[in-house]
N, C-alpha and C positions, 0 to 999 in steps of 0.2 A: 504494500500500500505506500505508493508515493506520499510522502511527507514534507510539509513545510511548516517550520516553527518560527513564529513570527517575534521578533526582538524590538521592544521598545526601550527607550531611555530609563533605565531604573530595573529593568527585567534582571532578575537573579536566579531564576530557576531554568533557564534556557538551556544552559548546558545540561542540566539533568534531563529535561524533555527531550533533548535530541540524543543523548544516550540511550535512553528508554526506547525511542522510536527506531533508533540504528539498530538496536539490540531484537526488538521485536517485531517490527513492521517493515523497515526498509533502510538497508544498509547505505544508501546515497540520501537519506533525509539531510535536510539542509536548512540554515537559517535564512529567513526573509527579513530585510531591515524595514522598519515601518514607513520610511519614506517611498518605498517602492509602489506602484499604482496597479501591479499586476501579479499574480502567483504565478510560480514557475509551471510551465506547458506540463498538463498530464497530473497536478496536483489532485491527491483524493482525500487527505487529510490535513486540515489546518490544526494546528496546536498553538493555543495561546498560553504562554506560561505564566508562572506565579513571578511574583516581584513587587515591586512598588514603582509601577511606571510613571514617569514625571514625578516622582516623590509623594505620589498620593495626594497633589495639588489639586484643589477645589473638592473633589470626591476620588476616592480610589476607583481607577479605571476612566474616569470621565474624560480626560484628554486623549488618552490613548484610544478609545472608542471613536474620536474623531481624526484619528492619523489617517493619511492617503490609503495605505493598505486595507484599511477597514471596509472601503467601497468593494474591493475585491473579494474580501472575505464574506460580505453579505452577499454578493453575487454567487458565490460558491456554494453558500448555504441555501439560496434560493432555488439554484440548480440542482438541489439534492446532494451536494457535497457533503462529507463530515466535518463538523468541527468540534474540537475538544477544547474547552477552557477551563483549567485549573486555578484555583485560587485567584489572583488578581486576574487571570483569563476568564473565571467566572464573572468578577466586576465587570470587566470590559464587555462581556455578551450581556448583561442588563443594562449597562450604560448605553450601549448601541441598538438596543431594543430586539436583539437577536433571541433574548430569554426574558422572561416577565419578572418582576420584582426588583429588590435591590439588597445591597449587602450594607449593613449597618455596623457600629462599634460592637465589640463583643459585651455581653451584659456586664462583666465585671471590670470592663474598661482598661484590659492588659491585653499586651501581645501574648499569644500562646502557641507554645512550640513542642508538640509531644504525640505520641500515637494516641489515637483514638479508634473507637469500634463502631462500625457501620453495618446496617442490616441491608442486604439487597431485597429492595421491595419489588422491582419489576426486571425479572431477568429475560425478559422479551426483547429488549431494546438492542440496537447494534452495538451497544457499549455494554452490556452486561449478560449476554446470552451466553457467556462462557462459566458463568456463576450458576448456583441453584438459589432457587426463591427462597429467602429467608436465610440465606448463608450470612454469617458474621465475618466481616474482615478487620483486619488491624491496619491501618493506613495513618500517616502522619499527617498533622496538621501545622501550620506555621503562618498565621495571620492576627492582626489587630481587629478588621472589620468583616467578620465571617458569619454575622447574625442575619440569617437570612428573614426579610420581610417581603410580604405583599398583601393587598387588602382582601377581604374575606372572599370576595366572588373569585378572586384568581387562586386563592388557597383551595377554595372548593373544587375548581377546575381541575386544578394540578392533581388532586386526590382522586375526583371522579374518574380521570381518564388516565391514570397510571403513569403520569409524568413524574412522579417522585420515585427516583430510580434507587437512590441511597438515603438512608435515613440514620441518623446517629443513635446509637443504643445508650450513649452516655453524653447527652448533648453538652458541648464545652462551651458554648458562645450565646445560647439563647434563642437559637433558630426557631421561627415558627414552626409547629409539628414536627420539630427535631430533624428538618429537612437539610439534607448535605449536599444533595446534586438532583438535577431536574433536566429533563430534555424539551425542547419545543414541540409542537403540535404534531409536526412531520417525523419527530424523532432522530433527526439526522445532526442536532445540535445537543451537546450535553455541556453543563456547566456543574462544576463540584468544587467544593473549597478542600476536601483533602487531597494530598498528593499521590495519586499511584504510581507516577514515575519515580518516586523514591521508596517505593516498595516492590522493585522487580528482581531484587536479588537478595540472597539471604545474608549477604554480607552486610546490607543495610538492616536487617533485622525481621525483613518480613518480604514474601514473594505475594502478599495478596494483592497488590495493584495489577500483576500480570494479565489478570482476567479482561480488564479494560481493553488492553491491546491486543490480546489474543481474540477476544470478541471481535474487535474491528477487522483483524486479520482474516477472519472467516466469512467476511460479507463479499 
């Protein structure tokens, strides 16, 4: 699966994302700088990595969402291409309108960096079909603004239509309904706060993130 990892000023998980993509998806995975206006020809997956794009100025992901490359990312998603946004990438997806809701400050107002546990709520998506329904995963988080919020109608829609893919079992940040990861209506865009790319080798303490990439590869 040909993969493009988008780099913004302040990205700091881009190398992790590229490593996981090369290991599990595409040996030729490559970085794409935010000022580019087109994705590499044949791109199948766009990976928006974690970090602090533009120093989280204004709001996390707000400026990155208006970068030139995001027009191409939106067009890619609208054409059915896969988009994975992790941590700051999830924030960029909500700020760009590719996913609903917003990510606000953690309930304790502290940056959190630790392993957490997620339950696979929907294993029928392109990003989760490598897992079993109800499977509990250990995947790390590293964020200060991971508290997912949306209005009641949006939350009801996410729940009713199986768009909550991952849910915290030990909610670390106050996210409504313990939401850790959601997909768009079409199911080709996933945003999640935990970092699956940091849980692909036992050297890192867990391989539970591999399922996200293995699921994508099987599409």
